[in-house]
C-alpha positions in Angstrom: -96.5 34.9 -6.5 -99.1 35.5 -3.9 -102.5 36.8 -4.8 -103.8 39.7 -2.6 -106.4 38.4 -0.1 -109.0 40.9 -1.4 -108.5 39.7 -4.9 -108.6 36.0 -3.9 -111.9 36.6 -2.0 -113.4 38.5 -4.9 -112.4 35.8 -7.4 -113.9 33.1 -5.2 -117.1 35.0 -5.0 -117.1 35.2 -8.8 -116.9 31.4 -9.0 -120.5 31.3 -7.8 -121.7 33.3 -10.8 -119.8 31.2 -13.3 -121.2 28.0 -11.8 -124.7 29.5 -11.6 -124.4 30.3 -15.3 -123.4 26.7 -16.0 -126.4 25.4 -14.0 -128.7 27.9 -15.7 -127.7 26.8 -19.1 -128.1 23.2 -18.2 -131.6 23.8 -16.9 -132.5 25.8 -20.1 -131.1 23.0 -22.3 -133.1 20.4 -20.5 -136.3 22.5 -20.8 -135.6 23.0 -24.5 -135.1 19.3 -25.0 -138.4 18.5 -23.2 -140.2 20.9 -25.5 -138.7 19.6 -28.7 -136.4 22.6 -29.4 -133.4 20.4 -30.4 -131.4 23.3 -31.9 -131.9 25.5 -28.9 -131.0 22.6 -26.6 -127.8 22.0 -28.5 -126.9 25.7 -28.2 -127.6 25.8 -24.5 -125.6 22.6 -23.8 -122.7 24.2 -25.5 -123.2 27.4 -23.5 -123.1 25.3 -20.3 -119.8 23.6 -21.4 -118.4 27.1 -22.1 -119.3 28.2 -18.6 -117.7 25.2 -17.2 -114.5 26.1 -19.0 -114.7 29.7 -17.6 -115.3 28.3 -14.1 -112.2 26.1 -14.4 -110.1 28.9 -15.7 -110.9 31.0 -12.7 -110.6 28.1 -10.3 -107.2 27.0 -11.6 -106.0 30.6 -11.7 -106.7 31.2 -8.1 -104.7 28.1 -7.1 -101.9 28.8 -9.5 -101.3 32.3 -8.0 -101.1 31.0 -4.5 -104.7 31.3 -3.4 -107.2 28.6 -2.5 -110.1 28.2 -4.8 -113.3 27.2 -3.1 -116.2 25.3 -4.6 -119.3 27.4 -4.3 -122.6 26.4 -2.9 -125.5 27.0 -5.3 -129.3 26.9 -5.2 -131.3 25.1 -7.9 -131.8 27.2 -11.0 -135.2 27.9 -12.6 -136.0 25.0 -14.8 -139.3 25.9 -16.5 -139.8 28.8 -18.9 -142.7 30.3 -20.8 -140.8 30.6 -24.1 -137.5 30.6 -26.0 -137.6 34.4 -25.7 -137.8 34.1 -21.9 -134.8 31.8 -21.9 -132.8 34.3 -23.9 -133.8 37.2 -21.7 -132.9 35.3 -18.5 -129.6 34.3 -20.1 -128.8 37.9 -21.0 -129.6 38.9 -17.4 -127.2 36.2 -16.1 -124.5 37.3 -18.5 -124.9 40.9 -17.4 -124.4 39.9 -13.8 -121.2 38.1 -14.8 -120.0 41.1 -16.8 -120.5 43.4 -13.8 -118.6 41.0 -11.6 -115.7 40.9 -14.0 -115.6 44.7 -14.1 -115.7 44.7 -10.3 -112.8 42.2 -10.2 -110.8 44.4 -12.5 -111.4 47.4 -10.2 -110.3 45.4 -7.1 -107.2 44.0 -8.9 -106.2 47.5 -10.0 -106.7 48.9 -6.5 -104.5 46.1 -5.1 -102.0 46.6 -7.9 -102.4 43.0 -9.0 -101.3 43.3 -12.6 -101.3 39.5 -13.3 -105.0 39.3 -12.4 -105.8 42.3 -14.5 -104.1 40.6 -17.4 -106.0 37.4 -16.7 -109.3 39.2 -16.6 -108.9 40.9 -20.0 -109.9 37.8 -21.8 -113.2 37.7 -19.8 -114.0 41.4 -20.7 -113.9 40.5 -24.3 -115.8 37.2 -23.7 -118.6 38.9 -21.8 -119.1 41.5 -24.5 -119.5 38.7 -27.0 -122.0 36.9 -24.8 -124.1 39.9 -24.2 -124.2 40.9 -27.8 -125.1 37.3 -28.8 -128.2 37.3 -26.5 -129.2 40.8 -27.4 -129.2 39.9 -31.1 -131.1 36.7 -30.4 -133.8 38.6 -28.4 -134.1 41.2 -31.2 -134.5 38.4 -33.8 -137.1 36.6 -31.8 -139.1 39.7 -31.2 -138.9 40.5 -34.9 -140.0 37.0 -36.0 -142.8 36.6 -33.5 -144.0 33.5 -31.7 -146.2 31.5 -34.0 -145.6 27.7 -34.6 -143.6 28.3 -37.8 -141.7 31.1 -36.2 -140.7 28.8 -33.3 -139.4 26.3 -35.7 -137.4 29.0 -37.6 -136.1 30.5 -34.3 -135.0 27.0 -33.1 -133.1 26.5 -36.4 -131.4 29.9 -36.1 -130.3 29.1 -32.5 -129.0 25.8 -33.8 -126.8 27.7 -36.2 -125.2 29.4 -33.3 -124.4 26.1 -31.7 -122.9 24.8 -34.9 -120.8 28.0 -35.2 -119.6 27.6 -31.6 -118.6 24.1 -32.3 -116.6 25.3 -35.3 -114.9 28.1 -33.3 -114.0 25.7 -30.5 -112.1 23.4 -33.0 -109.9 26.3 -34.2 
């Protein structure tokens, strides 16, 4: 099966966003580690691993359907942040960009009558909804709790619970 060239080009462009998300989460995890937010660091390392999985799914799909996946060139991500709240807001923004790209990919695949790619992308529609909801809820919780020293400890523990939940979900 040959993938339409427009779809192949769009999928290759999307690879940049998936890899940028991976780098973003690594940078956030490192910052969290350096600030002593162990739970948050664990969460963001897991987010990074998830983005690598997404990247590889796209990369392999392009090659499997007769295209040529290209390794994207990336710029260095932001590596310092003012707060955990900022890391969550930046992460939500990144996920929203990925979501819009997935929607655009679906539109292109539909226009090109590429049903296989549409089916492939459906997983990512659900995945992106989950990611955006997760960060929206985190932002709401952090804004509710506040930013005092004890609040930061509590927030870090709450984020750590998400990392533990992710680990459990990945073993199923």
